[in-house]
C-alpha positions as CSV (number, residue, x, y, z in Angstrom):
1,X,33.2,9.9,-4.0
2,X,32.0,7.0,-1.8
3,X,32.6,4.5,-4.6
4,X,36.2,5.6,-4.6
5,X,37.0,5.2,-1.0
6,X,36.4,1.5,-0.6
7,X,39.0,0.7,-3.2
8,X,41.8,2.5,-1.2
9,X,42.5,-0.4,1.2
10,X,42.8,-2.8,-1.7
11,X,44.9,-0.4,-3.8
12,X,48.1,-0.8,-1.7
13,X,47.9,-4.6,-1.7
14,X,47.2,-4.7,-5.4
15,X,49.9,-2.3,-6.5
16,X,52.6,-3.6,-4.2
17,X,51.8,-7.2,-4.8
18,X,51.6,-7.7,-8.5
19,X,52.1,-4.6,-10.7
20,X,55.2,-3.5,-12.6
21,X,54.9,-1.0,-15.5
22,X,57.6,-0.5,-18.0
23,X,59.5,2.7,-17.3
24,X,59.2,2.6,-13.6
25,X,62.9,2.2,-12.9
26,X,63.6,5.5,-14.6
27,X,60.7,7.0,-12.7
28,X,58.6,7.6,-15.8
29,X,55.6,5.5,-15.1
30,X,53.8,3.0,-12.8
31,X,54.6,1.0,-9.7
32,X,57.3,-1.6,-8.8
33,X,56.3,-4.8,-7.2
34,X,58.3,-4.3,-4.1
35,X,56.7,-4.1,-0.7
36,X,59.4,-1.8,0.7
37,X,58.8,0.9,-1.9
38,X,56.2,3.7,-1.7
39,X,54.6,5.6,-4.5
40,X,51.9,8.2,-4.7
41,X,49.1,8.3,-7.3
42,X,45.8,9.9,-8.0
43,X,42.9,7.5,-7.7
44,X,40.9,7.2,-11.0
45,X,43.4,9.4,-12.7
46,X,42.5,9.9,-16.4
47,X,45.5,11.6,-17.8
48,X,44.1,13.0,-21.1
49,X,41.7,10.1,-21.9
50,X,38.8,11.3,-19.8
51,X,37.6,13.9,-17.3
52,X,35.6,14.1,-14.1
53,X,32.9,16.7,-14.8
54,X,31.2,18.4,-11.8
55,X,27.9,20.2,-12.3
56,X,27.6,23.3,-10.2
57,X,25.1,26.1,-9.8
58,X,25.8,29.8,-10.0
59,X,24.9,30.2,-6.3
60,X,26.4,30.2,-3.8
61,X,29.2,32.4,-5.2
62,X,31.9,30.3,-3.5
63,X,31.8,26.5,-3.0
64,X,34.2,23.8,-1.9
65,X,34.1,20.8,-4.2
66,X,35.4,17.3,-3.9
67,X,38.3,17.1,-6.3
68,X,40.3,13.9,-6.2
69,X,42.1,11.4,-3.9
70,X,45.8,11.1,-3.6
71,X,46.8,7.6,-2.5
72,X,49.9,6.0,-1.1
73,X,50.9,2.6,-2.5
74,X,53.2,0.5,-0.5
75,X,53.5,0.3,3.3
76,X,52.0,3.1,5.3
77,X,54.5,5.6,6.5
78,X,55.3,6.4,10.1
79,X,55.4,10.1,9.3
80,X,53.4,12.6,7.2
81,X,53.9,12.4,3.5
82,X,53.5,15.8,1.8
83,X,52.7,15.6,-1.9
84,X,53.1,18.6,-4.1
85,X,50.3,19.6,-6.6
86,X,50.8,21.6,-9.8
87,X,48.0,23.2,-11.9
88,X,48.7,22.2,-15.5
89,X,46.6,24.0,-18.1
90,X,48.3,22.0,-20.9
91,X,46.3,19.0,-19.8
92,X,43.1,20.8,-20.9
93,X,44.5,21.7,-24.3
94,X,45.6,18.1,-24.8
95,X,42.2,16.7,-23.8
96,X,40.5,19.1,-26.3
97,X,42.8,18.1,-29.1
98,X,42.4,14.3,-28.5
99,X,38.7,14.4,-27.9
100,X,37.4,17.4,-30.0
101,X,36.5,19.0,-26.7
102,X,35.6,22.6,-26.1
103,X,36.7,23.1,-22.5
104,X,38.2,26.4,-21.6
105,X,41.0,26.6,-19.0
106,X,39.4,27.5,-15.7
107,X,40.5,31.1,-14.9
108,X,43.1,31.3,-12.1
109,X,40.8,33.9,-10.4
110,X,38.0,31.3,-10.3
111,X,39.5,28.7,-8.0
112,X,41.9,27.9,-5.2
113,X,43.8,24.6,-5.1
114,X,46.3,23.9,-2.3
115,X,49.9,23.7,-3.4
116,X,50.3,20.4,-1.6
117,X,48.3,17.7,0.3
118,X,49.4,15.7,3.3
119,X,48.8,12.0,3.7
120,X,48.9,11.6,7.5
121,X,51.2,9.2,9.2
122,X,49.7,5.7,9.3
123,X,47.2,6.6,6.5
124,X,47.2,5.7,2.8
125,X,45.2,8.5,1.2
126,X,44.2,12.1,1.4
127,X,41.3,14.1,-0.1
128,X,42.0,17.1,-2.2
129,X,39.2,19.8,-2.5
130,X,38.8,22.6,-5.0
131,X,37.5,25.9,-3.8
132,X,35.5,27.5,-6.6
133,X,34.8,31.2,-7.0
134,X,32.0,31.6,-9.5
135,X,32.1,35.3,-10.1
136,X,34.5,35.1,-13.1
137,X,32.6,32.1,-14.7
138,X,30.5,32.4,-17.8
139,X,27.5,30.0,-17.6
140,X,27.5,29.6,-21.4
141,X,31.0,28.0,-21.2
142,X,32.4,24.7,-19.8
143,X,35.7,24.9,-18.0
144,X,38.4,22.4,-16.9
145,X,41.4,22.5,-14.7
146,X,44.3,20.1,-15.1
147,X,46.3,19.0,-12.0
148,X,49.3,16.7,-11.5
149,X,51.5,15.4,-8.7
150,X,54.9,17.0,-8.9
151,X,56.8,15.4,-6.1
152,X,56.9,14.4,-2.4
153,X,58.8,15.7,0.6
154,X,60.3,12.2,1.1
155,X,62.7,11.4,-1.8
156,X,62.1,7.7,-1.3
157,X,58.4,8.2,-2.3
158,X,58.0,8.0,-6.0
159,X,55.4,9.7,-8.2
160,X,53.7,7.3,-10.6
161,X,54.1,8.7,-14.0
162,X,51.0,7.2,-15.6
163,X,48.6,8.1,-12.8
164,X,49.8,11.4,-11.6
165,X,47.4,13.6,-13.7
166,X,43.8,14.5,-13.3
167,X,41.2,16.7,-15.1
168,X,38.3,18.3,-13.5
169,X,35.5,19.7,-15.7
170,X,33.2,22.5,-14.4
171,X,29.8,22.7,-15.8
172,X,28.0,25.8,-14.6
173,X,24.2,25.5,-14.2
174,X,21.9,28.3,-13.1
175,X,18.9,27.8,-10.7
176,X,16.5,27.4,-13.6
177,X,18.3,24.5,-15.2
178,X,16.5,21.2,-15.1
179,X,14.0,18.7,-16.4
180,X,10.5,20.2,-16.7
181,X,7.0,19.0,-17.5
182,X,5.7,20.9,-20.4
183,X,2.0,21.5,-21.0
184,X,1.2,23.9,-23.8
185,X,-1.3,25.1,-26.4
186,X,-0.2,25.9,-30.0
187,X,-1.7,28.0,-32.7
188,X,-0.9,27.8,-36.4
189,X,-2.3,30.1,-39.0
190,X,-2.4,27.6,-41.9
191,X,-2.1,24.1,-40.6
192,X,-4.9,23.1,-38.2
193,X,-3.3,19.7,-37.5
194,X,-0.5,21.5,-35.7
195,X,-2.8,23.5,-33.4
196,X,-4.1,22.3,-30.1
197,X,-2.9,21.0,-26.7
198,X,0.6,19.7,-26.1
199,X,1.7,17.3,-23.4
200,X,2.2,16.6,-20.7
201,X,5.7,15.7,-21.8
202,X,9.2,16.1,-20.3
203,X,11.6,18.7,-21.7
204,X,15.1,19.7,-20.6
205,X,16.1,23.3,-20.1
206,X,19.8,23.9,-20.1
207,X,21.8,26.8,-18.8
208,X,22.3,29.4,-21.5
209,X,23.3,32.4,-19.4
210,X,23.3,33.7,-15.9
211,X,19.5,33.6,-15.7
212,X,18.5,32.1,-19.0
213,X,17.8,28.5,-20.1
214,X,17.4,27.0,-23.6
215,X,15.3,24.0,-24.7
216,X,17.5,21.0,-25.5
217,X,15.0,19.7,-28.0
218,X,12.5,21.2,-30.4
219,X,9.2,22.3,-29.1
220,X,6.4,19.9,-30.1
221,X,3.3,20.9,-32.0
222,X,-0.1,19.6,-30.9
223,X,-0.6,16.1,-29.5
224,X,-1.2,13.6,-32.3
225,X,0.6,15.7,-35.0
226,X,3.9,13.8,-34.6
227,X,5.6,17.1,-35.4
228,X,7.8,19.7,-33.8
229,X,9.6,22.9,-34.7
230,X,12.5,22.6,-37.1
231,X,16.0,21.7,-35.9
232,X,17.7,24.9,-34.5
233,X,14.4,26.4,-33.4
234,X,15.3,26.3,-29.7
235,X,13.5,28.5,-27.2
236,X,15.4,30.7,-24.7
237,X,13.7,31.7,-21.5
238,X,15.4,34.6,-19.6
239,X,14.2,35.4,-16.1
240,X,14.6,38.8,-14.6
241,X,15.4,37.8,-10.9
242,X,14.2,41.2,-9.7
243,X,10.7,40.9,-11.1
244,X,10.5,37.2,-12.2
245,X,9.3,38.4,-15.6
246,X,10.3,36.0,-18.5
247,X,11.5,37.2,-21.9
248,X,11.4,34.7,-24.7
249,X,14.0,34.7,-27.5
250,X,15.9,32.3,-29.7
251,X,19.6,31.9,-30.5
252,X,19.4,31.8,-34.3
253,X,17.7,35.0,-35.3
254,X,14.4,33.4,-36.0
255,X,12.5,36.1,-34.2
256,X,10.9,34.4,-31.1
257,X,9.3,37.1,-29.0
258,X,6.8,37.4,-26.1
259,X,3.1,37.5,-27.2
260,X,1.6,40.9,-26.3
261,X,-0.9,41.0,-23.4
262,X,0.3,37.9,-21.6
263,X,2.1,38.0,-18.3
264,X,5.1,35.7,-19.1
265,X,6.7,35.0,-15.7
266,X,8.5,32.7,-13.3
267,X,6.9,31.5,-10.1
268,X,9.8,30.7,-7.7
269,X,7.5,29.0,-5.1
270,X,6.4,26.3,-7.6
271,X,9.4,26.6,-9.9
272,X,7.1,27.1,-12.8
273,X,7.7,29.1,-16.0
274,X,4.6,30.6,-17.7
275,X,5.3,32.0,-21.1
276,X,3.4,32.9,-24.3
277,X,5.5,33.5,-27.3
278,X,5.4,33.6,-31.1
279,X,7.3,34.0,-34.3
280,X,6.2,35.1,-37.8
281,X,6.1,32.5,-40.6
282,X,4.2,32.1,-43.9
283,X,0.6,33.0,-43.3
284,X,1.0,34.7,-39.9
285,X,2.2,34.0,-36.4
286,X,2.9,30.7,-34.8
287,X,1.9,31.0,-31.1
288,X,2.8,28.9,-28.1
289,X,1.4,29.1,-24.6
290,X,3.7,27.1,-22.3
291,X,3.5,26.0,-18.7
292,X,6.8,24.4,-17.6
293,X,6.9,22.9,-14.1
294,X,10.2,21.9,-12.6
295,X,10.5,18.1,-12.0
296,X,14.2,17.4,-11.2
297,X,17.8,18.3,-11.9
298,X,19.4,17.2,-15.1
299,X,22.0,14.5,-15.1
């Protein structure tokens, strides 16, 4: 949010000095170029054209997030300005329709948003935070909450119609989500060129469940082969947090499974996944022995 705050001081001067949007006079949109008038707006408001997405982890179970900034355009007030906030699920539906999005409306039980925010006397902005309760959230889904300014306690303070709405996206990540270094060995029953060492190479593991992650790209075959598994052959690693044992599956019914006799596991100290897995194809099993070492968080 730091890149937002430095614009606040300039916002008042800009909006009160040179802007006038059509529709202002009937309180539909924008700001009037009159230094005696005050209006409230959401900084970086996107309406339904964009969304601020926040990546969060499944733990801790409750978390306070930076939401958005409500700013006062015009001269600062000598008294507190209370601005009312309304949760507006229709903004999520509108965003999905216009952008082919797949956001689900954030369940009411999963968050708390204050009904109003107060811009203190002598100030020109206030921060709004969102308290997130992660218990009801499904890590396989992406959520969003729509918010808009619905009024102020001073009738002389207008609400800018075209900058009064905001969308916050919630992307849930579990503790295994991230960018990993992959080192592996592959075995192929009929094509020797595909068998051998793999890597080191980077691969992303994306949250697929509460304790599972899925490869975002196809697993490569041996170095020098220039080949990888077919599209859709994505590997799912599921960690049992009680034992740190790892189970390997896939999401498309291909039949990925743990190779017998190997201790597929997760080492929390080094954040490393050790897994040996296989699937049946023409001529026999394709076998992969993977070591995945956590490097950094995904963007």
